[in-house]
Structure formats: structure tokens, C-alpha cells
C-alpha positions as CSV (number, residue, x, y, z in Angstrom):
1,X,84.3,98.4,104.5
2,X,85.9,101.8,105.4
3,X,89.3,101.5,104.7
4,X,92.8,103.5,105.2
5,X,95.7,103.1,102.5
6,X,99.0,103.2,103.3
7,X,100.0,105.9,101.0
8,X,103.5,107.0,99.6
9,X,102.6,108.7,96.4
10,X,104.0,105.8,94.6
11,X,101.9,103.8,91.8
12,X,101.7,100.4,94.0
13,X,99.9,102.5,96.9
14,X,97.7,104.3,94.4
15,X,96.8,101.5,92.5
16,X,95.8,99.4,95.4
17,X,93.7,102.1,96.8
18,X,92.1,102.3,93.5
19,X,91.3,98.6,93.2
20,X,89.7,98.5,96.7
21,X,87.6,101.4,95.6
22,X,86.6,99.4,92.6
23,X,85.4,96.5,94.8
24,X,83.2,98.7,96.6
25,X,85.2,99.9,99.7
26,X,85.4,103.3,100.9
27,X,89.0,104.5,101.2
28,X,88.7,107.8,102.4
29,X,91.7,107.9,104.4
30,X,95.4,108.2,103.5
31,X,98.3,107.1,105.9
32,X,101.8,108.5,105.1
33,X,104.8,107.5,107.8
34,X,107.5,110.2,107.4
35,X,110.9,108.4,108.6
36,X,113.6,110.2,109.3
37,X,116.0,108.0,107.3
38,X,115.6,108.0,103.6
39,X,116.5,104.5,103.1
40,X,113.8,103.3,105.5
41,X,113.3,99.6,104.9
42,X,109.5,99.6,105.5
43,X,108.3,102.8,103.9
44,X,109.0,104.7,100.4
45,X,110.5,108.0,101.2
46,X,111.1,110.1,97.7
47,X,109.1,113.0,97.3
48,X,107.0,112.8,100.4
49,X,106.4,116.5,100.6
50,X,104.3,116.2,97.5
51,X,102.0,113.8,99.2
52,X,99.6,116.5,100.7
53,X,98.8,118.0,97.3
54,X,98.4,114.6,96.1
55,X,95.7,113.8,98.8
56,X,94.0,117.2,97.9
57,X,93.8,116.3,94.3
58,X,92.3,113.1,95.2
59,X,89.7,114.4,97.6
60,X,91.1,112.2,100.5
61,X,91.8,113.0,104.3
62,X,95.4,112.7,104.8
63,X,97.3,111.3,107.9
64,X,101.0,111.8,108.3
65,X,103.1,110.7,111.1
66,X,106.8,111.2,111.8
67,X,109.1,108.1,112.5
68,X,112.8,107.8,113.4
69,X,113.1,105.7,110.3
70,X,114.1,102.5,112.4
71,X,111.8,99.5,111.8
72,X,110.4,99.9,115.3
73,X,109.7,103.4,114.8
74,X,108.0,102.9,111.4
75,X,105.9,100.3,112.6
76,X,104.9,102.0,116.2
77,X,104.2,105.0,114.0
78,X,101.6,103.4,111.8
79,X,100.1,101.6,114.6
80,X,99.4,104.8,116.4
81,X,97.7,106.5,113.6
82,X,95.7,103.5,112.8
83,X,94.7,103.3,116.2
84,X,93.1,106.7,116.2
85,X,90.9,106.4,112.9
86,X,87.5,104.9,112.7
87,X,88.2,102.1,110.2
88,X,87.8,98.1,109.4
89,X,91.1,97.8,107.9
90,X,94.0,99.0,106.2
91,X,95.2,98.7,102.5
92,X,98.7,98.3,101.3
93,X,100.5,98.4,98.0
94,X,102.8,95.3,98.8
95,X,103.5,93.0,95.7
96,X,106.2,90.4,96.8
97,X,108.0,91.8,99.8
98,X,107.5,89.5,102.7
99,X,109.2,91.4,104.9
100,X,106.6,94.6,104.5
101,X,103.7,92.5,104.2
102,X,104.3,90.4,107.3
103,X,104.9,93.6,109.3
104,X,102.4,95.4,108.5
105,X,99.9,92.5,108.8
106,X,101.2,92.2,112.1
107,X,100.6,96.0,113.2
108,X,96.9,95.2,111.7
109,X,96.4,91.9,113.7
110,X,97.3,93.5,116.9
111,X,94.8,96.2,117.0
112,X,92.0,94.1,115.4
113,X,92.1,95.5,111.9
114,X,91.8,93.6,108.6
115,X,94.9,93.9,106.1
116,X,94.2,94.3,102.3
117,X,96.9,93.7,99.6
118,X,95.2,93.7,96.3
119,X,98.7,93.6,94.4
120,X,100.1,90.6,96.4
121,X,101.6,87.8,94.5
122,X,100.4,89.2,91.3
123,X,102.3,88.7,87.9
124,X,104.8,91.5,87.9
125,X,104.6,92.4,84.1
126,X,100.8,91.8,84.1
127,X,100.4,94.0,87.0
128,X,102.4,97.1,85.5
129,X,100.6,96.4,82.2
130,X,97.3,96.7,84.1
131,X,98.4,99.9,86.2
132,X,99.1,101.7,82.8
133,X,95.9,100.6,81.1
134,X,93.7,101.9,84.4
135,X,95.1,105.4,84.1
136,X,97.9,105.2,86.5
137,X,100.6,107.7,85.1
138,X,103.8,108.0,87.3
139,X,107.2,108.9,86.5
140,X,110.7,107.4,88.1
141,X,112.1,109.6,91.0
142,X,114.6,106.8,92.3
143,X,116.9,104.3,90.2
144,X,119.1,101.6,91.9
145,X,119.6,98.9,89.7
146,X,121.7,97.8,86.5
147,X,120.4,99.1,83.5
148,X,118.6,102.0,85.3
149,X,120.5,105.2,84.7
150,X,120.1,109.0,84.7
151,X,117.8,108.7,81.7
152,X,115.3,106.9,83.6
153,X,114.5,109.7,86.1
154,X,111.3,111.6,85.4
155,X,110.5,109.3,82.9
156,X,106.8,108.3,82.4
157,X,106.0,104.7,83.3
158,X,104.0,104.1,80.0
159,X,103.6,101.2,77.8
160,X,107.0,101.6,76.2
161,X,108.8,102.0,79.3
162,X,106.8,98.9,81.1
163,X,108.0,96.5,78.0
164,X,111.6,98.0,78.8
165,X,111.4,97.2,82.4
166,X,110.1,93.6,81.7
167,X,112.8,92.9,79.1
168,X,115.2,94.6,81.8
169,X,113.7,92.0,84.2
170,X,114.4,88.9,82.0
171,X,117.9,90.5,81.1
172,X,119.5,91.6,84.5
173,X,117.2,89.7,87.0
174,X,115.3,93.0,88.4
175,X,111.9,93.2,89.7
176,X,109.8,94.9,86.8
177,X,107.6,96.6,89.2
178,X,110.7,97.9,91.2
179,X,109.7,95.7,94.5
180,X,113.4,95.0,95.2
181,X,114.2,98.6,95.5
182,X,115.3,98.9,91.8
183,X,113.2,102.0,91.3
184,X,110.5,104.1,93.1
185,X,107.8,106.3,91.6
186,X,105.5,109.4,91.9
187,X,101.8,109.3,90.6
188,X,101.0,112.5,88.5
189,X,97.5,111.4,87.6
190,X,95.4,108.6,88.2
191,X,91.9,107.1,88.3
192,X,91.4,108.7,91.6
193,X,92.8,112.0,90.8
194,X,90.5,115.0,90.1
195,X,93.1,116.6,88.0
196,X,96.9,115.7,87.3
197,X,99.5,116.8,89.6
198,X,101.7,119.4,87.8
199,X,105.5,119.2,88.9
200,X,108.9,120.6,87.7
201,X,112.2,118.9,88.5
202,X,114.0,120.8,91.5
203,X,117.2,118.7,91.9
204,X,118.7,115.5,90.4
205,X,121.7,113.6,92.0
206,X,123.6,110.5,90.5
207,X,126.2,108.4,92.4
208,X,127.5,105.1,91.9
209,X,124.9,103.5,93.5
210,X,122.1,105.1,91.9
211,X,120.0,108.4,91.4
212,X,117.3,110.5,92.8
213,X,115.1,112.9,91.2
214,X,113.4,115.5,93.9
215,X,110.3,117.4,92.4
216,X,108.4,120.2,93.5
217,X,105.0,121.8,92.5
218,X,104.8,124.0,89.5
219,X,105.1,127.3,91.0
220,X,106.3,126.2,94.2
221,X,105.6,123.8,97.0
222,X,105.7,125.2,100.5
């Protein structure tokens, strides 16, 4: 089948697209909604300015659409871009969020597309280990949970970090995959990449509620 993957640049959307390709589907299109609200409830927002370079390194066609950041605006933007593509379905990286899964499935159903969520309801600890084993190399670019301080920003999500997140989930009750908004990631390399993306830190901010890391391409972005 010809599929379009909802793509944020994070580990879940990248791994979901990879798994669908492994199943023999064509995932030639990446879709990124750009909400004006950095705290969009539907879509990931950190470091979206790097997504075009990621798509280039993956050899994928990128489709970006802006939204006002409201639920209605985000989903309306997604529907408009999907309606303009010659695809059979859409891929999401949803793991446990009923809110996200239900709304994206609703958009697909309304326009006659199939929706695929290959990570849905998988055991999160196992899923995290499988991602690392598959070669998905990501770093944390946002933290917002007890136990995740400034030292986690920019840290690669490797085997050691994965096991520490699993331990934190048992101690603090967080989602080890970050599905509850505990953290967000940026993928620097994966089996879909033709070469690794090289970035440097541009800005780091910490507040009482968490922290964000803004990255740029090595040598500049825009």
C-alpha cells in the first residue's frame, strides 16, 4: 500500500514509518503539522524547523501545513493535506494516547483512508528497547516530569538511558516512552536515514515545569 506517515522528527513517528516499510508498504510521504501553539495537544512541536533536513536525509517527500494549534485547527490541517495526496492510508506513531489515536483515526475514516498505528498498545519498555536495537538514534529535546532534569536534555536515548527511563517509570509512575508528555525526542539517525543528521545546541531553557532544547544544523539551519 502507498502510505503517508505523520512525522514530527521524534522517535515514535520515525519507528512507525520504518516498521510499515519493513512490512512491505511504500512510505514515500511525510506529513508535518506546524501548530502555532507550542503546547498542541495533538501534535509534537519541538524542533520542527529541522524536519525538512530530516526528510531530505531520508529521501522522503515532505508535506508541511500550518495550524492555529487548536484541536479543530490541527485536525483540519491534517485532513486538508491528506486529501491532496494519492495514498491509501496514513501511519501514526501513537502508543497509548486514546485522545490522539481516536482523532487521527476519525480524520482518516472521514476521507476514506486506512489508519495504521504499528506501535499501538505495545509494552512500552519492550518497544523502547526494540527501537534502540533497530538503530533509531534520538536525543531528548523536551522534559516535563519528575526525575527528568536538565541533564537529560540532549542525552541520547541509548540502552543505558532506556533502562534508566524504565526504572523511573517504576519509581515515579511515568510512561517510559514519554507518551504522557514526560519527554520528547529528535531522531538524528535511523534505518530510514541515508546519513546521520548533525546538530549543535542553539538554546536551552529550564523552568519549574521542565525544559526545552532547541537545536540547529551544524553550520546553521536557515
